[in-house]
Backbone as CSV, one residue per row, in Angstrom:
resi,resn,N_x,N_y,N_z,CA_x,CA_y,CA_z,C_x,C_y,C_z
1,MET,0.858,-1.161,0.000,0.000,0.000,0.000,0.906,1.226,0.000
2,LEU,0.639,2.132,-0.932,1.422,3.348,-1.023,0.687,4.486,-0.330
3,ARG,1.424,5.273,0.412,0.829,6.395,1.136,0.823,7.642,0.261
4,GLY,-0.354,8.246,0.135,-0.456,9.579,-0.438,-0.290,9.698,-1.938
5,ILE,-0.612,8.662,-2.703,-0.554,8.842,-4.152,-1.966,9.043,-4.692
6,ASN,-2.047,9.807,-5.777,-3.318,10.080,-6.461,-4.358,10.682,-5.515
7,VAL,-3.912,11.512,-4.586,-4.816,12.179,-3.651,-4.826,13.664,-3.988
8,GLY,-5.993,14.194,-4.256,-6.122,15.625,-4.542,-5.311,16.089,-5.740
9,GLY,-5.103,15.204,-6.701,-4.370,15.576,-7.904,-2.859,15.616,-7.740
10,HIS,-2.363,15.167,-6.601,-0.924,15.193,-6.337,-0.342,13.783,-6.397
11,HIS,0.953,13.724,-6.675,1.687,12.463,-6.699,0.943,11.402,-7.512
12,LYS,0.706,11.746,-8.754,-0.058,10.858,-9.635,0.801,9.725,-10.186
13,ILE,0.233,8.530,-10.120,0.825,7.356,-10.753,-0.324,6.556,-11.350
14,LYS,-0.240,6.283,-12.634,-1.238,5.414,-13.263,-0.964,3.979,-12.810
15,MET,-2.030,3.235,-12.598,-1.881,1.889,-12.057,-1.154,0.947,-13.014
16,ASP,-1.306,1.117,-14.333,-0.560,0.254,-15.244,0.935,0.534,-15.142
17,ALA,1.297,1.801,-14.950,2.712,2.151,-14.767,3.238,1.590,-13.442
18,LEU,2.403,1.603,-12.428,2.806,1.068,-11.124,3.003,-0.447,-11.204
19,ARG,2.089,-1.138,-11.868,2.240,-2.590,-12.028,3.516,-2.912,-12.820
20,SER,3.799,-2.113,-13.837,5.028,-2.298,-14.620,6.269,-2.107,-13.765
21,LEU,6.235,-1.091,-12.920,7.364,-0.812,-12.032,7.600,-2.008,-11.104
22,TYR,6.542,-2.563,-10.547,6.683,-3.733,-9.682,7.306,-4.890,-10.462
23,GLY,6.834,-5.092,-11.699,7.399,-6.152,-12.539,8.869,-5.948,-12.806
24,SER,9.273,-4.695,-13.010,10.689,-4.403,-13.282,11.575,-4.730,-12.080
25,LEU,10.977,-4.790,-10.903,11.715,-5.131,-9.677,11.701,-6.635,-9.395
26,GLY,11.095,-7.398,-10.304,11.025,-8.845,-10.123,9.870,-9.290,-9.236
27,LEU,8.963,-8.381,-8.951,7.780,-8.721,-8.158,6.743,-9.255,-9.147
28,GLN,6.231,-10.426,-8.879,5.451,-11.155,-9.870,3.949,-10.994,-9.676
29,ASN,3.245,-11.100,-10.813,1.779,-11.101,-10.835,1.177,-9.884,-10.135
30,ALA,1.789,-8.719,-10.313,1.295,-7.501,-9.668,-0.103,-7.156,-10.175
31,GLN,-1.005,-6.935,-9.225,-2.383,-6.546,-9.518,-2.699,-5.331,-8.661
32,SER,-3.323,-4.331,-9.262,-3.682,-3.137,-8.491,-5.182,-3.126,-8.214
33,TYR,-5.531,-2.411,-7.170,-6.935,-2.242,-6.817,-7.199,-0.773,-6.570
34,ILE,-8.144,-0.222,-7.241,-8.494,1.195,-7.300,-7.239,2.057,-7.505
35,GLN,-7.413,3.341,-7.512,-6.332,4.244,-7.927,-5.478,4.784,-6.781
36,SER,-5.544,4.172,-5.611,-4.840,4.772,-4.468,-3.603,4.000,-4.025
37,GLY,-3.007,3.235,-4.932,-1.741,2.597,-4.606,-1.852,1.310,-3.832
38,ASN,-2.832,0.504,-4.168,-2.966,-0.820,-3.561,-2.493,-1.836,-4.578
39,VAL,-1.443,-2.566,-4.253,-0.906,-3.558,-5.181,-0.690,-4.864,-4.439
40,VAL,-1.180,-5.930,-5.044,-0.973,-7.280,-4.526,-0.002,-7.946,-5.487
41,PHE,1.007,-8.635,-4.952,2.024,-9.262,-5.804,2.632,-10.449,-5.085
42,ARG,3.425,-11.206,-5.832,4.177,-12.333,-5.271,5.658,-11.986,-5.303
43,SER,6.396,-12.568,-4.367,7.845,-12.384,-4.347,8.494,-13.529,-3.577
44,ALA,9.639,-13.956,-4.068,10.408,-14.964,-3.336,11.139,-14.308,-2.155
45,GLU,11.384,-13.011,-2.252,12.056,-12.256,-1.185,11.134,-12.183,0.030
46,ARG,11.653,-12.475,1.200,10.836,-12.461,2.419,11.114,-11.255,3.314
47,ASP,12.124,-10.466,2.986,12.459,-9.282,3.774,11.573,-8.123,3.298
48,LEU,10.477,-7.900,4.020,9.519,-6.876,3.602,10.097,-5.467,3.648
49,VAL,10.997,-5.214,4.580,11.637,-3.895,4.659,12.456,-3.654,3.392
50,GLN,13.192,-4.668,2.953,13.994,-4.563,1.732,13.101,-4.319,0.514
51,ILE,12.006,-5.060,0.418,11.086,-4.878,-0.714,10.506,-3.457,-0.689
52,SER,10.086,-2.989,0.477,9.540,-1.633,0.602,10.538,-0.598,0.113
53,ARG,11.777,-0.720,0.557,12.816,0.245,0.150,13.041,0.209,-1.359
54,GLN,13.058,-0.988,-1.934,13.242,-1.104,-3.384,12.114,-0.397,-4.127
55,ILE,10.885,-0.617,-3.691,9.742,0.027,-4.348,9.825,1.544,-4.179
56,GLU,10.090,2.008,-2.957,10.208,3.450,-2.706,11.295,4.070,-3.567
57,ASN,12.464,3.424,-3.628,13.579,3.941,-4.439,13.204,4.028,-5.908
58,GLU,12.564,2.992,-6.428,12.210,2.960,-7.844,11.137,3.987,-8.174
59,ILE,10.164,4.162,-7.284,9.139,5.188,-7.502,9.786,6.565,-7.501
60,GLU,10.712,6.798,-6.575,11.389,8.093,-6.515,12.174,8.362,-7.799
61,GLN,12.880,7.359,-8.299,13.646,7.527,-9.538,12.735,7.762,-10.734
62,THR,11.620,7.048,-10.778,10.732,7.102,-11.933,9.773,8.281,-11.899
63,PHE,9.221,8.589,-10.740,8.157,9.587,-10.638,8.552,10.837,-9.849
64,THR,9.771,10.916,-9.361,10.359,12.061,-8.656,9.672,12.453,-7.343
65,PHE,9.042,11.527,-6.697,8.582,11.706,-5.324,8.678,10.342,-4.649
66,ARG,8.690,10.355,-3.326,8.923,9.114,-2.582,7.792,8.875,-1.581
67,PRO,6.840,8.030,-1.937,5.795,7.701,-0.964,6.290,6.618,-0.009
68,SER,5.705,6.573,1.167,5.960,5.441,2.056,5.247,4.233,1.470
69,VAL,5.901,3.078,1.531,5.314,1.827,1.072,5.164,0.935,2.292
70,ILE,3.933,0.523,2.551,3.645,-0.327,3.694,3.178,-1.676,3.157
71,LEU,3.882,-2.730,3.520,3.569,-4.067,3.026,2.971,-4.924,4.134
72,ARG,2.054,-5.780,3.723,1.497,-6.798,4.610,1.382,-8.094,3.809
73,THR,1.740,-9.189,4.445,1.576,-10.506,3.835,0.094,-10.887,3.935
74,PRO,-0.341,-11.893,3.170,-1.735,-12.340,3.323,-2.056,-12.737,4.766
75,SER,-1.127,-13.399,5.428,-1.381,-13.802,6.806,-1.497,-12.577,7.727
76,GLU,-0.716,-11.530,7.481,-0.829,-10.308,8.285,-2.150,-9.587,8.013
77,LEU,-2.621,-9.610,6.771,-3.931,-9.032,6.466,-5.043,-9.825,7.168
78,ARG,-4.958,-11.146,7.116,-5.945,-11.981,7.818,-5.954,-11.643,9.311
79,ASN,-4.776,-11.470,9.876,-4.651,-11.136,11.293,-5.259,-9.760,11.589
80,ALA,-5.009,-8.786,10.726,-5.573,-7.441,10.912,-7.098,-7.495,10.871
81,ILE,-7.625,-8.301,9.978,-9.082,-8.454,9.882,-9.619,-9.166,11.121
82,ALA,-8.917,-10.189,11.571,-9.352,-10.938,12.756,-9.336,-10.070,14.018
83,LYS,-8.424,-9.111,14.087,-8.298,-8.254,15.273,-9.241,-7.047,15.258
84,ASN,-10.051,-6.909,14.228,-10.948,-5.759,14.115,-11.780,-5.601,15.387
85,PRO,-11.562,-4.535,16.144,-12.289,-4.362,17.401,-13.772,-4.042,17.194
86,PHE,-14.187,-3.778,15.952,-15.583,-3.449,15.663,-16.342,-4.640,15.070
87,ALA,-15.687,-5.781,14.938,-16.258,-6.929,14.235,-17.583,-7.403,14.829
88,GLU,-17.713,-7.365,16.121,-18.917,-7.890,16.773,-20.033,-6.859,16.875
89,ARG,-19.747,-5.629,16.492,-20.739,-4.569,16.646,-21.638,-4.499,15.418
90,ALA,-22.941,-4.499,15.634,-23.901,-4.411,14.529,-23.920,-2.986,13.975
91,GLY,-24.200,-2.885,12.687,-24.408,-1.580,12.067,-23.159,-0.813,11.678
92,ILE,-21.996,-1.436,11.735,-20.765,-0.750,11.346,-20.715,-0.684,9.818
93,ASP,-20.558,0.517,9.286,-20.472,0.742,7.844,-19.001,0.630,7.439
94,GLY,-18.685,-0.351,6.575,-17.304,-0.591,6.158,-16.647,0.582,5.463
95,SER,-17.443,1.492,4.897,-16.850,2.666,4.246,-16.448,3.727,5.268
96,LYS,-16.904,3.571,6.522,-16.580,4.536,7.581,-15.568,3.989,8.591
97,LEU,-15.166,2.744,8.374,-14.168,2.097,9.224,-12.862,2.052,8.451
98,LEU,-11.833,2.673,8.995,-10.527,2.679,8.355,-9.524,1.911,9.188
99,VAL,-8.596,1.269,8.488,-7.450,0.655,9.138,-6.241,1.423,8.647
100,ASN,-5.520,2.031,9.574,-4.288,2.729,9.246,-3.156,1.731,9.476
101,PHE,-2.561,1.253,8.373,-1.468,0.290,8.448,-0.180,1.064,8.707
102,LEU,0.431,0.816,9.849,1.639,1.535,10.265,2.881,0.749,9.860
103,THR,3.987,1.463,9.631,5.218,0.777,9.250,5.810,-0.009,10.407
104,SER,5.542,0.438,11.634,6.051,-0.286,12.795,5.096,-0.104,13.969
105,ASP,5.264,-0.938,14.966,4.466,-0.828,16.183,4.889,0.465,16.885
106,PRO,3.947,1.354,17.196,4.319,2.637,17.807,4.783,2.526,19.246
107,GLY,4.545,1.389,19.895,4.999,1.193,21.274,3.922,1.530,22.288
108,VAL,4.152,1.070,23.487,3.186,1.205,24.577,2.903,2.668,24.889
109,ALA,3.935,3.495,25.011,3.743,4.901,25.386,2.877,5.629,24.356
110,ALA,3.139,5.402,23.076,2.352,6.058,22.030,0.907,5.564,22.057
111,ARG,0.723,4.262,22.255,-0.646,3.719,22.323,-1.411,4.368,23.486
112,GLU,-0.740,4.520,24.617,-1.389,5.137,25.777,-1.737,6.599,25.497
113,LYS,-0.815,7.329,24.859,-1.071,8.738,24.539,-2.239,8.883,23.564
114,VAL,-2.285,8.022,22.547,-3.393,8.076,21.589,-4.701,7.772,22.313
115,GLY,-4.660,6.855,23.247,-5.852,6.516,24.021,-6.391,7.679,24.843
116,GLN,-5.559,8.664,25.112,-5.976,9.828,25.892,-6.535,10.960,25.037
117,VAL,-6.383,10.857,23.714,-6.878,11.901,22.820,-8.401,11.829,22.775
118,LYS,-9.034,12.994,22.911,-10.494,13.053,22.830,-10.892,12.884,21.374
119,THR,-11.685,11.852,21.102,-12.017,11.524,19.716,-13.513,11.474,19.425
120,ALA,-14.375,11.568,20.442,-15.816,11.368,20.244,-16.361,12.305,19.165
121,PRO,-17.210,11.834,18.282,-17.837,10.518,18.275,-16.992,9.441,17.586
122,GLU,-15.849,9.825,17.028,-14.983,8.830,16.398,-14.364,7.935,17.460
123,GLU,-13.965,6.745,17.033,-13.329,5.800,17.948,-12.021,5.317,17.342
124,LEU,-11.009,5.169,18.205,-9.702,4.667,17.788,-9.320,3.472,18.635
125,HIS,-8.701,2.487,17.989,-8.156,1.325,18.693,-6.859,0.939,17.983
126,ILE,-5.799,0.737,18.751,-4.536,0.296,18.156,-4.296,-1.148,18.553
127,GLU,-4.001,-1.947,17.547,-3.632,-3.350,17.744,-2.332,-3.571,16.986
128,GLY,-1.210,-3.629,17.671,0.077,-3.849,17.003,0.403,-2.741,16.020
129,ARG,0.489,-3.095,14.729,0.836,-2.118,13.694,-0.389,-1.606,12.943
130,GLU,-1.576,-1.788,13.532,-2.788,-1.286,12.910,-3.545,-0.370,13.859
131,LEU,-3.959,0.768,13.303,-4.797,1.717,14.024,-6.170,1.668,13.356
132,TYR,-7.168,1.209,14.096,-8.534,1.117,13.587,-9.259,2.410,13.953
133,MET,-9.887,3.044,12.964,-10.573,4.318,13.179,-11.993,4.207,12.633
134,TYR,-12.969,4.510,13.472,-14.354,4.474,13.013,-14.928,5.879,13.050
135,PHE,-15.491,6.289,11.913,-16.065,7.611,11.725,-17.578,7.446,11.527
136,PRO,-18.374,7.389,12.603,-19.805,7.104,12.465,-20.548,8.112,11.589
137,ASN,-20.079,9.353,11.541,-20.720,10.389,10.729,-19.958,10.656,9.431
138,GLY,-18.990,9.821,9.118,-18.170,9.999,7.919,-16.947,10.860,8.207
139,GLN,-15.926,10.698,7.394,-14.688,11.449,7.596,-14.861,12.940,7.325
140,GLY,-15.743,13.283,6.392,-15.938,14.690,6.038,-16.441,15.530,7.192
141,GLN,-17.146,14.932,8.127,-17.699,15.639,9.280,-16.788,15.572,10.507
142,SER,-15.704,14.815,10.407,-14.866,14.533,11.565,-14.019,15.724,11.994
143,LYS,-13.872,15.837,13.290,-12.953,16.818,13.875,-11.774,16.106,14.532
144,LEU,-11.606,14.819,14.205,-10.520,14.016,14.752,-9.176,14.654,14.397
145,PRO,-8.315,14.894,15.381,-7.018,15.538,15.112,-5.996,14.535,14.541
146,VAL,-6.204,14.163,13.273,-5.383,13.123,12.652,-3.900,13.507,12.653
147,ALA,-3.571,14.761,12.361,-2.163,15.188,12.345,-1.533,15.024,13.730
148,ALA,-2.278,15.346,14.772,-1.760,15.197,16.140,-1.540,13.728,16.466
149,ILE,-2.448,12.880,16.015,-2.305,11.445,16.256,-1.085,10.910,15.515
150,ASP,-0.881,11.363,14.278,0.312,10.953,13.520,1.593,11.353,14.254
151,ARG,1.599,12.559,14.832,2.793,13.016,15.574,3.035,12.147,16.813
152,ILE,1.974,11.738,17.471,2.106,10.875,18.654,2.656,9.512,18.253
153,LEU,2.138,8.950,17.157,2.543,7.607,16.737,3.997,7.554,16.285
154,LYS,4.490,8.613,15.663,5.878,8.707,15.188,6.267,7.571,14.245
155,THR,5.298,7.067,13.493,5.593,6.056,12.479,4.613,6.268,11.335
156,PRO,5.110,6.280,10.102,4.199,6.495,8.974,3.185,5.368,8.839
157,GLY,2.076,5.714,8.251,1.050,4.722,7.979,0.218,5.161,6.792
158,THR,-0.622,4.274,6.335,-1.562,4.602,5.272,-2.877,3.913,5.580
159,ALA,-3.959,4.662,5.472,-5.271,4.154,5.861,-6.047,3.658,4.647
160,ARG,-6.789,2.588,4.871,-7.681,2.020,3.873,-9.006,1.718,4.553
161,ASN,-10.110,1.947,3.816,-11.392,1.623,4.433,-11.567,0.111,4.462
162,TRP,-12.482,-0.323,5.302,-12.661,-1.745,5.565,-12.966,-2.519,4.288
163,ASN,-13.765,-1.927,3.408,-14.113,-2.608,2.165,-12.862,-2.867,1.327
164,THR,-11.955,-1.921,1.285,-10.695,-2.092,0.544,-9.824,-3.149,1.217
165,VAL,-9.748,-3.136,2.532,-8.929,-4.112,3.258,-9.392,-5.534,2.942
166,THR,-10.696,-5.751,2.989,-11.193,-7.106,2.721,-10.998,-7.486,1.257
167,LYS,-11.115,-6.522,0.340,-10.878,-6.797,-1.082,-9.405,-7.144,-1.317
168,LEU,-8.492,-6.446,-0.670,-7.062,-6.755,-0.823,-6.754,-8.159,-0.330
169,LEU,-7.361,-8.554,0.785,-7.140,-9.915,1.265,-7.701,-10.925,0.262
170,GLU,-8.867,-10.664,-0.277,-9.459,-11.565,-1.275,-8.518,-11.726,-2.472
171,MET,-7.967,-10.621,-2.954,-7.028,-10.671,-4.079,-5.775,-11.466,-3.710
172,ALA,-5.245,-11.213,-2.518,-4.024,-11.897,-2.067,-4.267,-13.396,-1.922
173,GLU,-5.425,-13.769,-1.408,-5.729,-15.184,-1.238,-5.888,-15.885,-2.585
174,LYS,-6.471,-15.201,-3.562,-6.584,-15.788,-4.909,-5.208,-16.000,-5.502
175,LEU,-4.327,-15.036,-5.315,-2.960,-15.161,-5.826,-2.218,-16.293,-5.113
176,GLU,-2.422,-16.377,-3.811,-1.823,-17.431,-2.995,-2.301,-18.813,-3.478
177,ALA,-3.590,-18.948,-3.741,-4.159,-20.220,-4.177,-3.671,-20.606,-5.584
178,ALA,-3.491,-19.599,-6.442,-3.048,-19.856,-7.811,-1.588,-20.271,-7.869
179,PHE,-0.798,-19.835,-6.884,0.640,-20.127,-6.877,1.069,-20.614,-5.496
180,PRO,0.611,-21.802,-5.086,0.990,-22.285,-3.750,2.502,-22.515,-3.672
181,ASN,3.035,-22.369,-2.478,4.499,-22.537,-2.285,4.931,-23.917,-2.564
């Protein structure tokens, strides 16, 4: 998942160009989902930090800006979905539930500080490297101090709505099934 591409007309990358870039790095069967930098791919390389850096470097060379690249394996996506603190609650709208995938665990102190931020009516829950955010009235109406929360966390992340998260897992599982280890 790429942070901050194709948002508000800035940092534009066409998805076919992005899939090509992944292929040029030896990342196989790259598939994109919507225009916000979601790519599912296969790789023999298991060092996700190394893969992220390679993608970031290549995007910077090709498109002259450097987005953060946050990777999750299919098993990590399944885990993020399983840990959804809103899963048992009726009436949750998947378009109003976001998962902010962080590059690293922000740590106990940051989690505690975020827990002290006044967020009503929005709700925040951090589980490891995922920050779950629910906007019952939609993001457009929110007064949630997202920039302040980012400063507290001190680790980059990129948010995807619940519908996108589940679609990415579906795509990853299909790829996994088509090319078992």
